[in-house]
C-alpha positions in Angstrom: -132.4 42.5 -85.9 -129.7 42.1 -88.7 -131.1 42.5 -92.1 -130.5 39.5 -94.9 -128.0 42.3 -96.6 -126.1 42.7 -93.4 -125.5 39.1 -92.8 -124.5 38.6 -96.3 -121.9 41.2 -96.1 -120.5 40.2 -92.7 -120.5 36.7 -94.2 -118.3 38.0 -97.3 -116.0 40.1 -94.9 -115.3 36.6 -93.0 -114.5 34.7 -96.2 -112.3 37.6 -96.9 -110.7 37.3 -93.6 -110.2 33.8 -94.2 -108.4 34.6 -97.8 -106.0 37.0 -96.2 -104.8 34.5 -93.6 -104.4 32.0 -96.2 -102.4 34.5 -98.2 -100.3 35.4 -95.4 -101.2 39.0 -94.5 -102.1 40.0 -91.1 -104.4 42.6 -92.4 -105.8 44.5 -95.5 -105.3 48.0 -96.4 -108.2 49.4 -98.7 -107.8 53.3 -100.1 -110.1 53.2 -103.4 -113.8 54.1 -102.8 -114.9 50.8 -103.7 -112.8 48.9 -101.4 -113.5 51.1 -98.5 -117.2 50.6 -99.3 -116.8 47.0 -99.4 -115.8 46.9 -95.6 -118.1 49.7 -94.6 -121.1 47.7 -95.7 -120.7 46.4 -92.4 -119.9 49.4 -90.6 -121.3 52.2 -91.9 -119.4 54.4 -89.1 -116.6 54.4 -91.7 -118.5 56.3 -94.4 -115.8 58.7 -94.5 -112.3 56.9 -94.3 -109.4 57.8 -96.6 -108.1 54.5 -95.5 -109.7 51.6 -94.1 -107.7 48.3 -92.4 -109.7 45.1 -92.1 -107.4 42.6 -89.9 -107.5 38.8 -90.2 -108.8 38.6 -86.7 -111.9 40.9 -87.3 -111.1 44.6 -86.4 -111.8 47.2 -89.2 -110.2 50.7 -88.3 -110.7 53.5 -90.5 -109.0 57.4 -90.7 -109.4 60.4 -92.4 -107.2 63.2 -93.8 -103.9 63.3 -95.9 -103.0 59.5 -97.1 -99.9 58.9 -95.4 -101.2 59.9 -91.9 -104.4 58.1 -92.5 -102.9 54.8 -93.2 -100.5 55.1 -90.0 -103.4 56.1 -87.9 -105.5 53.1 -89.2 -102.4 50.8 -88.5 -102.5 52.1 -85.0 -106.2 51.9 -84.1 -106.0 48.3 -85.4 -103.1 47.4 -83.4 -101.1 46.4 -86.3 -97.6 46.7 -85.5 -95.6 44.3 -87.5 -96.4 41.8 -90.4 -97.4 41.8 -94.0 -100.2 44.1 -94.9 -102.0 43.6 -97.9 -102.5 46.7 -100.0 -105.1 47.2 -103.1 -103.4 49.9 -104.8 -99.7 51.0 -105.3 -99.1 53.8 -102.7 -97.0 56.6 -102.3 -93.5 56.3 -101.5 -93.9 58.1 -98.6 -96.5 56.2 -97.1 -93.9 53.2 -97.8 -91.3 54.9 -95.8 -93.7 55.7 -92.9 -95.3 52.1 -92.9 -91.7 50.3 -93.2 -90.4 52.7 -90.2 -93.4 51.5 -87.9 -92.2 47.7 -88.7 -95.0 46.8 -91.4 -94.6 45.8 -94.7 -96.7 46.0 -97.6 -97.3 43.8 -100.7 -99.9 44.0 -103.5 -103.1 42.5 -102.6 -104.8 44.0 -106.0 -105.9 40.8 -107.3 -107.6 39.3 -104.1 -109.6 42.5 -103.6 -110.6 42.8 -107.4 -111.8 38.9 -107.5 -114.0 39.6 -104.0 -115.1 42.8 -105.4 -116.5 41.0 -108.4 -117.6 37.5 -107.2 -121.4 37.8 -106.3 -123.6 35.1 -105.0 -126.7 34.1 -107.5 -129.2 36.2 -105.1 -127.4 39.2 -105.7 -127.7 38.9 -109.5 -131.1 40.4 -110.1 -130.2 43.4 -108.4 -127.5 44.1 -111.3 -129.7 43.2 -114.0 -132.0 45.7 -112.6 -129.5 48.5 -112.6 -128.3 47.9 -115.7 -131.9 48.2 -117.1 -132.0 51.5 -115.6 -128.7 52.3 -117.6 -130.6 51.3 -120.3 -133.4 53.5 -119.6 -130.8 56.4 -119.5 -129.5 55.4 -123.0 -133.1 56.0 -124.4 -133.5 59.1 -122.6 -130.2 60.5 -124.3 -131.0 59.4 -127.8 -134.8 60.6 -127.7 -133.7 64.0 -127.5 -130.3 64.4 -128.8 -130.3 67.4 -131.5 -127.4 69.7 -132.3 -127.6 73.0 -130.2 -129.0 71.0 -127.2 -127.7 72.2 -123.9 -125.7 69.5 -122.2 -127.6 70.3 -119.3 -130.8 69.4 -120.3 -129.5 66.3 -121.6 -128.5 65.2 -118.3 -132.1 66.5 -117.0 -133.6 64.1 -119.5 -131.5 61.3 -117.9 -132.0 62.4 -114.1 -135.9 62.6 -114.5 -136.0 59.2 -116.8 -134.0 57.2 -114.1 -135.7 58.7 -111.1 -139.1 58.2 -113.0 -137.9 54.2 -113.3 -137.0 53.9 -109.5 -133.6 55.0 -109.3 -133.1 57.0 -106.3 -129.1 57.6 -106.4 -126.0 57.6 -109.0 -122.4 57.0 -108.2 -119.2 59.1 -109.1 -117.5 57.5 -112.1 -113.9 58.3 -111.6 -112.3 57.3 -114.9 -112.3 59.9 -117.8 -114.6 62.5 -116.2 -112.6 65.0 -116.8 -113.7 67.9 -118.7 -117.4 66.3 -118.0 -120.8 67.7 -117.3 -123.7 65.9 -116.0 -125.4 64.6 -113.0 -125.0 61.8 -110.4 -126.2 59.6 -112.7 -124.9 60.4 -116.0 -121.3 61.9 -117.4 -121.3 63.8 -120.6 -118.5 64.9 -122.8 -118.5 66.5 -126.3 -120.2 69.7 -125.9 -118.8 73.1 -126.6 -117.0 74.1 -123.5 -117.8 77.8 -124.1 -121.5 77.3 -124.5 -122.2 73.9 -122.9 -124.2 73.0 -126.4 -123.7 70.1 -128.7 -122.0 70.3 -132.0 -122.6 68.4 -135.2 -119.2 67.3 -135.8 -118.2 66.2 -132.1 -119.3 63.0 -130.8 -121.4 63.1 -127.8 -120.1 60.3 -125.1 -122.1 59.6 -122.2 -121.3 57.1 -119.1 -124.5 56.2 -117.4 -124.0 55.4 -113.8 -127.4 54.8 -111.8 -127.7 53.1 -108.5 -130.7 50.7 -107.8 -131.1 49.3 -104.0 -127.2 49.6 -103.7 -126.4 47.9 -107.0 -124.6 49.8 -109.6 -125.8 50.1 -113.0 -123.0 50.6 -115.9 -123.4 51.4 -119.7 -121.7 54.3 -122.1 -122.8 55.1 -126.0 -121.0 57.8 -128.3 -123.4 59.5 -130.8 -122.4 61.9 -133.6 -124.9 64.2 -134.8 -124.3 64.0 -138.2 -122.8 61.7 -140.6 -119.7 60.6 -139.7 -116.3 61.0 -141.6 -114.1 58.4 -142.6 -111.4 58.8 -139.7 -114.7 58.5 -136.9 -116.2 56.0 -138.6 -113.0 53.8 -138.5 -112.6 54.5 -134.9 -116.2 53.6 -134.2 -115.9 50.2 -136.3 -112.5 49.5 -134.6 -114.1 50.1 -131.2 -117.2 48.0 -131.8 -115.1 45.2 -133.0 -112.5 45.3 -130.2 -115.4 45.5 -127.7 -116.9 42.3 -129.3 -113.9 40.7 -129.1 -112.9 41.3 -125.4 -116.3 40.0 -124.3 -116.2 37.2 -126.4 -112.7 36.3 -124.5 -114.7 36.7 -120.9 -115.0 32.9 -120.8 -115.2 31.0 -117.3 -111.5 29.5 -116.8 -109.7 32.0 -118.4 -107.9 34.8 -117.0 -109.7 38.1 -117.2 -106.6 39.8 -118.7 -107.4 37.7 -121.7 -110.4 40.2 -122.5 -108.2 43.3 -122.7 -105.4 41.2 -124.7 -108.1 40.3 -127.2 -109.5 44.1 -127.2 -106.0 45.0 -128.2 -105.3 42.8 -130.9 -108.2 43.9 -132.7 -107.8 47.4 -132.2 -104.7 46.8 -133.8 -102.7 50.0 -134.8 -105.5 52.7 -133.5 -105.0 54.4 -130.3 -107.1 52.3 -127.7 -107.8 51.5 -124.1 -110.0 49.3 -122.5 -110.7 49.0 -118.6 -112.5 46.1 -116.5 -113.6 47.2 -113.4 -115.6 45.2 -110.6 -119.4 46.6 -109.8 -119.6 45.6 -106.3 -121.2 47.7 -103.5 -122.3 50.6 -105.4 -119.7 51.8 -108.0 -116.6 50.9 -110.0 -113.4 49.1 -108.3 -110.0 50.1 -109.5 -109.5 48.8 -113.0 -108.1 45.2 -113.4 -104.2 45.4 -113.6 -102.5 43.9 -117.0 -100.5 41.5 -115.1 -103.4 40.4 -113.3 -104.1 36.5 -112.6 -107.7 37.0 -111.7 -109.7 34.1 -113.4 -113.1 34.6 -115.0 -115.8 32.8 -112.9 -119.3 32.2 -113.3 -121.2 34.9 -111.0 -118.7 37.7 -111.8 -120.2 41.3 -112.2 -117.9 43.6 -114.2 -118.0 46.7 -116.2 -116.2 47.0 -119.4 -115.4 50.5 -120.5 -113.2 50.7 -124.1 -112.0 53.6 -125.9 -110.8 54.5 -129.6 -109.3 57.6 -130.4 -110.1 59.5 -133.7 -107.9 62.2 -135.2 -109.0 65.5 -133.9 -109.4 65.1 -130.2 -112.4 62.9 -131.1 -113.0 59.3 -129.7 -115.6 56.5 -129.4 -116.3 55.4 -126.0 -118.7 52.1 -125.1 -119.4 50.2 -121.9 -121.6 47.6 -120.6 -122.4 45.7 -117.4 -122.0 42.0 -117.9 -122.3 38.9 -116.0 -120.2 35.9 -116.2 -121.7 32.8 -117.1 -120.9 29.1 -117.7 -121.2 30.1 -121.5 -119.4 33.5 -121.5 -120.2 37.0 -121.3 -123.7 37.9 -120.5 -124.4 41.7 -121.2 -127.1 43.6 -119.0 -127.9 46.7 -120.0 -127.6 45.8 -124.0 -127.4 49.1 -125.3 -125.8 49.3 -128.8 -121.9 48.5 -128.7 -121.2 50.8 -131.6 -120.8 54.4 -133.1 -124.8 55.8 -133.4 -124.9 58.3 -136.2 -127.7 60.6 -136.0 -128.6 62.7 -139.1 
């Protein structure tokens, strides 16, 4: 017997196929983890697909291995030999050449995929709020125990125990800014001494919390320094807090989502700063919203917002939050402090 979740996923895919057809696409090529997971919700056997293809007639095909070979194999398996295929990401020229030789044209469909992954039905929203609450639990588990000399593995263990005790059974891999990070599947931590794995007084501890609860992704990030922040680091923290607030204020129904990034950039001013807006559907983060995106904010969208401002000396302040777009604007779900925390 089909479950309510399975029926809901099937209905979403039916709607997506209608939108593909209206946009003039024969099929949709998905190669990001979030995009593939979205389709795999109604086809669990495609769990390891490097490339997943969804056609407007309802065919779903998947292939593994090298991206070029996987895309070609998925097209062949789905019987797509001509027409325009929407791609959620920019693909290497080798893939474009191979697909073109097969008589298929690839066209960008990033906005269509992002809007699909971000938009949720009212009945789905409580699950995201609960998952964001788990991120808040993780924040408390970090802040209650931070101290100079702490082994970063102990920190991730504290988070792991606290979140699992609160009901989180799995996490998801956060692909953005994970280089040089340590942690578990529920938290990614940076700022430790790479030689000893211990926290220091002057280096900011930056961590991203990414639990799962019943398939819904929680998302939050915070930065703490285990001493009184010096002038440059405090300035970076203040700039990140103000720019993040400006981003959230710009996420209003009817306005392009890219307005949030533009507001962040304006407020950050001369600071070296970056921000990302991602969709948090189907157990993880989508590819970030593109700078030229035309996706419009709509009530019911669930977004992950992640920001960073760099301070001199290879230090930086990172913040993130799960937000739901409502009729009155962005509603933070994790409600972790969006500022640099000084512990001394």
